[in-house]
N, C-alpha and C positions, 0 to 999 in steps of 0.2 A: 504495500500501500503504500502510496507517495504522500508527502507530505507537503501541505503547500501553506506560506505564509502570506495574509493579506493585510492590509489596512481597510478597517471598516468606516466609514463616514458615520459621523453622530449625527443624531437628530437634535435639531432644533425647534422649538415650539413656535417660534418666530416667522420660519423660512421653511421648515420641513426636514427634508433630507440633506445633508450636504452631498452634493454630486461628486463622484469619484470615477469617471470613465477614461478609460486609456486614451491616449493619443490619436492612435491610428486602429480602428477595429472595423468589424463588419458585423450586424446585426441584422436578421430578417425576420418579420413575423406574417405568417399568411394564414388566412381560415380558408380551407377548402370548401367544395360543394355541399361535402358530407358534414360539415361543420368541425372537422379536425382542424387544430391550432397547430401549424408548425413554429418552432424557434429555431432558425440556422445561423448559425455565425460561426466566424474563426475562433481560434483560442482566445485571442485580446476580449472579442466580444462577449462571448459566453462567461469567460470570467469578470468582465464588467457587470452583467447581469447579474451573477452569482453574488457580487459584493453588494448589489442593490437589494438582495434577497435578504443577505445578512444582515444588513443595515435595519431593515424591517423588522428582523427578529430579535432585535438587540431589546435589553431590559431598558424601561423606561420612555418606548416609543409607545404612545397611544393607540388603542384600538379605533379603528378609521383612518389612520397616518396612511397614505397613497403616496405613489409616484407613477405619472401619467406619461407613457413614453410613445412618441409618435415620431415622423418623418419631418413634422412643421419644424423642429428645432434641431432636426439631423443628429438626433439620439439614434433611431432607427435608420436603417437604408430606405432611399428614397422608394415610395412605392409601399411599404409595409402597413399593416394594420395596426391600428392603435392598440396598445397593451397598458393594463393599468394595473400594477401592483399594490396590494392593500393588505393592512395588518389587519387580522381578526382578533 
């Protein structure tokens, strides 16, 4: 089993998650006709997504905290379906 060391961004009640995406990455979300959601990315993109999910899982992050990912702000590749990550 490989061990990976990551810096997890903190949550700030005033601004939400402090974003920490790699400089160059690829990440695409698609929804097929059958409703199946696919998340496809290079190693940097998948690691960046994992960091966002781990940030939402940290103690002190309130229920309902969310991060909206889309291609508008170029977080996801152009043409991607939007994706919401939310803490329950």
